[in-house]
C-alpha positions as CSV (number, residue, x, y, z in Angstrom):
1,M,-7.3,1.3,-30.0
2,D,-3.6,2.0,-28.5
3,L,-3.1,0.4,-25.1
4,V,-2.9,2.8,-22.4
5,S,-1.8,2.6,-18.8
6,I,-4.2,2.2,-15.7
7,Q,-3.0,5.9,-14.7
8,E,-4.0,7.2,-18.2
9,I,-7.5,5.5,-17.6
10,K,-8.3,7.1,-14.7
11,Q,-7.0,10.5,-15.8
12,Q,-9.4,10.2,-19.1
13,A,-12.2,8.3,-17.4
14,G,-15.5,10.8,-17.4
15,P,-19.1,10.3,-17.0
16,V,-19.4,9.2,-20.4
17,F,-17.9,5.6,-21.0
18,Q,-15.0,5.5,-23.2
19,A,-13.6,2.4,-24.8
20,F,-9.7,1.4,-23.5
21,R,-7.2,-1.6,-23.9
22,F,-4.7,-2.0,-20.7
23,R,-2.6,-4.3,-19.8
24,A,-2.0,-5.4,-16.2
25,Q,-1.4,-8.5,-13.3
26,L,-4.7,-9.4,-11.8
27,E,-3.7,-8.8,-8.1
28,R,-6.7,-10.6,-6.7
29,S,-10.5,-11.0,-7.9
30,V,-12.8,-12.0,-4.8
31,T,-16.2,-13.2,-4.1
32,R,-18.1,-10.6,-1.6
33,T,-21.8,-10.1,-1.3
34,T,-24.0,-7.0,-1.2
35,K,-26.4,-6.2,1.8
36,T,-28.8,-7.9,0.0
37,G,-27.7,-11.0,-0.5
38,N,-26.3,-10.7,-4.3
39,P,-22.5,-12.1,-5.1
40,Y,-20.2,-9.8,-6.7
41,Y,-16.4,-10.1,-7.8
42,E,-14.1,-7.4,-6.6
43,T,-11.3,-7.6,-9.2
44,S,-7.9,-5.5,-8.8
45,F,-5.5,-5.3,-11.7
46,A,-2.3,-3.3,-11.6
47,D,0.7,-2.3,-14.1
48,A,3.9,-0.3,-13.3
49,E,2.2,3.1,-12.7
50,G,-0.9,2.0,-11.0
51,S,-3.9,-0.2,-9.6
52,L,-7.6,-0.6,-10.8
53,L,-10.4,-1.7,-8.6
54,L,-13.0,-3.0,-10.9
55,R,-16.7,-4.5,-9.0
56,V,-18.6,-6.8,-11.4
57,W,-22.1,-7.5,-10.4
58,N,-23.9,-10.6,-11.0
59,N,-26.2,-9.5,-13.8
60,T,-23.5,-8.0,-16.2
61,P,-21.7,-10.4,-18.5
62,M,-18.4,-10.4,-16.9
63,F,-19.4,-11.7,-14.0
64,A,-18.8,-15.4,-15.1
65,T,-15.7,-14.8,-16.7
66,C,-14.3,-13.1,-13.4
67,A,-14.9,-17.2,-12.2
68,Q,-12.0,-17.8,-14.6
69,L,-9.2,-15.6,-14.0
70,R,-6.2,-16.1,-11.6
71,A,-4.5,-13.9,-9.6
72,G,-0.7,-13.2,-10.0
73,Q,-1.2,-13.8,-13.9
74,F,-0.9,-11.2,-16.6
75,Y,-4.3,-10.5,-19.0
76,E,-5.2,-7.6,-21.5
77,V,-8.5,-5.7,-20.9
78,T,-10.5,-4.4,-23.2
79,G,-13.6,-2.5,-22.8
80,E,-15.8,0.7,-21.4
81,F,-14.7,2.6,-18.6
82,G,-15.9,5.8,-17.2
83,L,-16.5,7.6,-13.5
84,G,-18.6,5.8,-11.3
85,G,-21.5,6.9,-9.0
86,D,-19.1,8.6,-6.6
87,G,-17.3,10.6,-9.2
88,R,-14.1,9.7,-8.3
89,S,-13.8,5.6,-8.7
90,V,-13.5,4.2,-12.3
91,D,-16.1,1.8,-13.3
92,G,-16.2,-0.8,-16.4
93,R,-18.5,-2.3,-18.4
94,E,-18.9,-5.0,-21.0
95,W,-15.1,-5.4,-20.6
96,T,-13.2,-8.8,-22.0
97,V,-10.0,-10.2,-21.2
98,R,-6.8,-12.4,-22.7
99,A,-4.1,-13.8,-20.9
100,L,-0.7,-12.5,-22.2
101,D,2.5,-14.2,-23.5
102,D,6.0,-14.1,-21.9
103,A,7.0,-11.1,-24.1
104,E,3.9,-9.4,-23.8
105,T,4.1,-9.5,-19.6
106,A,7.8,-8.5,-19.7
107,G,6.5,-5.5,-21.5
108,V,4.0,-5.1,-19.1
109,L,6.6,-5.6,-16.2
110,A,8.8,-2.9,-17.8
111,G,5.9,-0.2,-17.6
112,S,5.0,2.5,-20.4
113,A,7.5,3.5,-23.0
114,V,7.3,6.4,-21.5
115,L,8.2,5.5,-18.2
116,R,11.1,2.9,-19.3
117,M,12.8,5.4,-21.4
118,K,12.8,7.7,-18.3
119,Q,13.9,5.2,-15.8
120,D,16.5,3.7,-18.1
121,Q,18.0,7.5,-18.4
122,D,17.9,7.7,-14.9
123,Y,19.9,4.7,-14.3
124,A,22.4,5.1,-16.9
125,F,22.8,8.9,-15.6
126,L,23.6,7.4,-11.7
127,T,26.0,4.8,-12.9
128,Q,27.8,7.6,-14.9
129,T,27.7,9.8,-12.1
130,A,29.1,7.2,-9.9
131,A,32.2,6.4,-12.4
132,A,33.1,10.3,-12.0
133,I,33.1,10.2,-8.1
134,S,37.0,11.6,-7.5
135,D,37.0,9.8,-4.2
136,P,38.3,6.2,-5.1
137,R,36.9,4.4,-2.0
138,L,33.5,5.9,-2.3
139,R,33.7,5.3,-6.2
140,A,34.4,1.9,-5.8
141,L,31.6,1.2,-3.4
142,C,28.9,2.9,-5.4
143,L,30.1,0.6,-8.3
144,A,30.0,-2.6,-6.5
145,F,27.0,-1.7,-5.3
146,F,25.3,-1.5,-9.2
147,D,26.7,-4.4,-9.9
148,Q,25.7,-6.7,-7.1
149,F,22.3,-4.8,-6.7
150,G,21.3,-2.7,-9.8
151,K,18.9,-5.0,-10.9
152,R,17.0,-5.5,-7.5
153,M,17.4,-1.6,-7.4
154,R,15.6,-1.1,-10.7
155,R,12.2,-3.2,-9.4
156,T,12.2,-1.6,-6.1
157,A,9.9,1.7,-4.9
158,A,11.2,4.4,-3.2
159,A,7.9,4.1,-1.1
160,R,4.8,1.6,-0.4
161,S,2.7,4.7,-0.8
162,Y,2.9,8.7,-1.0
163,H,6.3,9.0,-3.5
164,H,7.8,7.4,-6.3
165,A,5.7,4.2,-5.1
166,R,5.8,2.1,-8.3
167,R,8.2,0.0,-9.6
168,G,11.6,1.6,-10.2
169,G,10.8,4.2,-8.1
170,L,13.7,4.2,-6.4
171,V,15.9,4.8,-9.0
172,E,13.9,7.9,-10.5
173,H,13.8,9.1,-7.0
174,V,17.6,8.7,-6.4
175,A,18.5,10.3,-9.7
176,Q,16.7,13.4,-9.2
177,M,18.3,13.7,-5.8
178,T,21.6,13.2,-7.0
179,R,21.2,16.2,-9.7
180,T,19.8,18.4,-7.0
181,A,22.8,17.5,-4.8
182,I,24.8,18.3,-7.2
183,Q,23.7,21.7,-7.6
184,I,23.5,22.3,-4.2
185,C,27.6,21.6,-4.2
186,I,28.0,24.3,-6.9
187,A,25.9,26.8,-4.4
188,Y,27.7,25.8,-1.2
189,P,30.8,25.1,-1.9
190,L,31.6,23.6,1.7
191,L,29.7,20.1,1.1
192,N,31.8,17.4,0.1
193,R,30.5,16.3,-3.3
194,D,31.7,12.8,-3.6
195,L,30.5,12.0,0.4
196,L,26.8,13.8,-0.7
197,V,26.2,11.8,-4.0
198,A,27.4,8.2,-2.4
199,G,24.9,9.6,0.5
200,V,22.4,10.1,-2.4
201,L,22.7,6.3,-3.4
202,F,22.7,4.7,-0.3
203,H,20.6,6.7,2.1
204,D,17.5,4.4,1.1
205,V,19.2,1.2,0.0
206,G,17.4,-0.7,3.0
207,K,14.2,-0.7,0.8
208,L,15.5,-2.9,-1.9
209,W,14.6,-5.4,0.8
210,E,11.7,-3.4,2.6
211,N,10.0,-2.1,-0.9
212,A,11.2,-4.8,-3.7
213,Y,8.5,-5.9,-6.1
214,Q,8.7,-9.3,-6.9
215,E,10.6,-10.2,-9.9
216,N,8.1,-11.2,-12.0
217,G,4.9,-9.1,-10.5
218,F,3.8,-5.9,-9.1
219,E,3.3,-7.2,-5.3
220,M,5.3,-6.1,-2.9
221,P,5.6,-8.8,-0.2
222,Y,6.4,-7.7,3.6
223,S,9.1,-9.8,5.5
224,E,10.1,-10.3,8.7
225,L,13.8,-8.5,7.9
226,S,12.4,-5.7,7.2
227,E,10.0,-5.1,9.4
228,L,12.6,-6.2,12.3
229,L,15.4,-4.0,11.2
230,G,14.1,-1.1,8.7
231,H,15.7,0.4,6.1
232,I,17.8,2.9,8.1
233,T,19.3,-0.4,9.7
234,L,19.8,-2.4,6.8
235,G,21.3,0.1,4.8
236,T,24.5,0.4,7.1
237,E,24.7,-3.1,7.0
238,I,24.8,-3.4,3.2
239,V,27.4,-0.1,3.2
240,N,29.4,-1.9,5.9
241,R,29.7,-5.4,4.3
242,L,30.6,-3.8,0.9
243,W,32.8,-1.5,2.2
244,R,34.7,-4.6,3.8
245,S,34.9,-6.8,1.0
246,L,36.3,-4.1,-1.3
247,A,39.1,-3.1,1.5
248,D,40.0,-6.4,2.0
249,D,40.9,-7.1,-1.9
250,P,44.8,-6.5,-2.3
251,A,43.7,-4.5,-5.3
252,H,42.5,-1.5,-2.8
253,V,45.7,-1.9,-0.3
254,A,46.5,1.8,-1.2
255,W,43.6,2.6,0.5
256,A,45.4,2.4,3.7
257,D,47.6,5.8,2.8
258,L,44.5,8.0,1.4
259,D,43.8,11.2,3.1
260,P,41.4,11.6,4.8
261,P,41.5,8.1,6.3
262,S,39.3,5.3,5.0
263,D,37.5,4.7,8.5
264,R,36.6,8.0,8.4
265,V,35.0,8.3,5.1
266,R,33.2,5.3,5.9
267,L,31.9,6.6,9.1
268,H,30.8,10.1,7.5
269,L,28.9,7.9,4.8
270,L,27.4,6.0,7.5
271,H,26.1,9.2,9.6
272,L,24.3,10.1,6.3
273,I,22.3,6.9,6.6
274,V,21.4,7.1,9.9
275,S,20.5,10.9,10.2
276,H,18.8,11.3,6.8
277,H,15.2,11.6,8.2
278,G,16.3,14.3,9.8
279,E,14.8,14.1,13.5
280,L,14.9,11.4,16.1
281,Q,10.5,11.2,16.1
282,F,10.8,10.8,12.5
283,G,13.1,8.0,12.9
284,S,16.7,8.7,12.6
285,P,18.6,7.2,15.5
286,V,21.1,10.8,15.2
287,V,20.2,13.7,14.3
288,P,22.2,15.3,11.0
289,K,25.7,16.2,12.1
290,T,27.5,17.1,9.4
291,P,26.6,19.7,6.2
292,E,26.1,17.2,3.9
293,A,23.8,14.9,6.1
294,Q,21.9,18.0,6.4
295,A,21.8,19.0,2.6
296,L,20.8,15.1,2.2
297,H,17.8,15.6,4.5
298,Y,16.3,18.2,2.7
299,I,17.0,17.0,-0.6
300,D,15.2,13.8,0.4
301,N,12.3,15.8,1.6
302,L,12.1,18.2,-1.2
303,D,12.1,15.4,-3.7
304,A,9.5,13.3,-2.1
305,K,7.2,16.3,-1.7
306,M,7.9,17.8,-5.6
307,E,6.5,14.0,-6.5
308,M,3.8,14.4,-4.2
309,F,2.6,17.6,-6.0
310,D,3.0,16.2,-9.1
311,H,1.4,13.1,-8.6
312,G,-1.4,14.8,-7.3
313,Y,-2.3,17.3,-9.9
314,Q,-2.7,14.2,-12.1
315,V,-5.1,12.2,-9.7
316,A,-6.9,14.7,-7.2
317,P,-10.2,15.7,-7.7
318,E,-10.9,19.0,-8.8
319,L,-12.9,21.3,-5.6
320,G,-13.0,24.3,-7.8
321,R,-11.2,26.8,-10.6
322,N,-7.2,25.7,-9.9
323,V,-7.9,23.6,-6.6
324,Y,-7.6,20.3,-6.3
325,D,-8.6,18.1,-3.0
326,R,-5.6,17.3,-0.3
327,V,-3.4,14.7,-1.1
328,R,-1.7,13.1,1.9
329,P,0.6,13.5,4.0
330,L,0.6,17.2,2.1
331,T,-1.1,19.4,5.0
332,G,-3.6,21.2,2.4
333,N,-5.7,21.2,-0.9
334,L,-3.5,21.6,-3.9
335,V,-3.5,25.1,-5.6
336,A,-2.7,24.7,-9.5
337,P,0.8,26.3,-10.0
338,L,2.2,29.5,-11.4
339,P,2.3,28.9,-15.3
340,K,5.9,30.1,-16.1
341,F,5.7,33.8,-17.8
342,A,6.4,33.1,-21.4
343,V,9.4,36.0,-21.8
344,E,8.5,35.8,-26.0
345,T,5.0,36.9,-25.6
346,F,6.1,40.2,-24.0
347,A,9.3,41.0,-23.7
348,P,9.6,45.3,-24.2
349,S,12.8,46.3,-24.1
350,A,13.9,49.3,-21.8
351,S,14.2,52.3,-24.3
352,S,10.6,51.0,-25.2
353,I,9.8,51.7,-21.7
354,V,11.4,55.0,-21.4
355,A,9.6,56.1,-24.8
356,E,6.1,55.2,-23.5
357,T,6.8,57.4,-20.3
358,D,8.5,60.4,-21.9
359,G,11.6,59.3,-19.8
360,A,10.0,59.4,-16.4
361,E,10.8,57.2,-14.4
362,F,8.0,53.5,-14.6
363,I,6.1,53.0,-11.9
364,P,3.6,50.1,-12.4
365,E,0.2,50.7,-11.2
366,E,-1.0,48.6,-8.1
367,P,-4.1,45.7,-9.5
368,M,-7.4,47.5,-8.8
369,L,-9.5,45.7,-6.6
370,E,-12.3,44.6,-9.7
371,E,-9.0,43.4,-11.6
372,L,-8.8,40.5,-8.8
373,G,-12.3,38.6,-9.9
374,D,-14.3,36.7,-8.0
375,P,-12.6,32.9,-7.5
376,Q,-16.7,31.9,-7.4
377,A,-18.1,33.5,-10.6
378,G,-17.3,36.9,-12.1
379,D,-16.0,40.0,-11.0
380,V,-16.2,41.0,-7.4
381,E,-18.2,44.2,-6.8
382,P,-16.1,47.2,-5.1
383,Q,-16.2,47.2,-1.1
384,G,-14.8,50.6,-0.9
385,N,-11.1,50.3,0.8
386,A,-11.7,46.8,1.9
387,D,-8.7,44.9,2.1
388,P,-9.5,41.4,-0.4
389,F,-7.3,39.7,1.1
């Protein structure tokens, strides 16, 4: 039986229970009591892409097993899983566990082969892009960051929930934002590409102390430091410390003669960090006041929203044909995206259109009401000239 991720189990689980095998860390296993006084266990497993809560009743074979489980340990779970009575949660029955060795544990921490490959490629892209920055100050700053904090970044999430909320999610978020930033700089030459690329890298750097997973687990602990300061304040602190350590290095004495002045470059980079939430009520101490700051805010918001849609289509219950339940913080139910037009399936040439119309101008007919169909069932009946919308 092939290994699957927790997310794959959630996607594939149906009313008919199926056999699955997955590896994960046990987050907790606690005893609860039903309204009738019967004990049961709540066990929560987590891997690199999600978590799974299983309730184990006292009349099942797994009840005695749960007493032996230890939070923080890594296990392989094999059993039958399917949808619970609510039609949304996942239940398990007749499952067994096996403790993992160190090599197997390392594989779980690294994530599935697909996720691991994606994050490896994203991280390589970020370091290569940083090395290609023209401004020597911003280039040195970015590369120094990867040298000192790259390993920590690779186990940091972009958020606790909502988007890229997984181990290494910050790498994915920043890499996709960087790709977008590069393309936007082509469309808008006004933008300073070096500054914007550096701003993308550092805009959420404070989350390395706010959303970092434990080195050997999937717990994201809270800390007094991040609670009292927040990732924006922490980000400015990190950039200032890195900048000063590099500026004091005799190897960078030439920075004093560069134009624009180094202090102004640092100031503009800090502005990108403190303004990237876009509005005061969303946590930014100042609003964006430069083209790069405004672009960074929109790029950040765009990538977060696209991730929410992508994840939502995978986990949201289907309410109707092409309609899925709302995924917070998006503001409405999800609707399946329109498939891309397959050019190879229908690509008439201009000459064929002219031939079919005997040389007359081709004007496509408006769709008839009957062609719209009923979203609930069958075709609609014509209602005179009523507007279907």
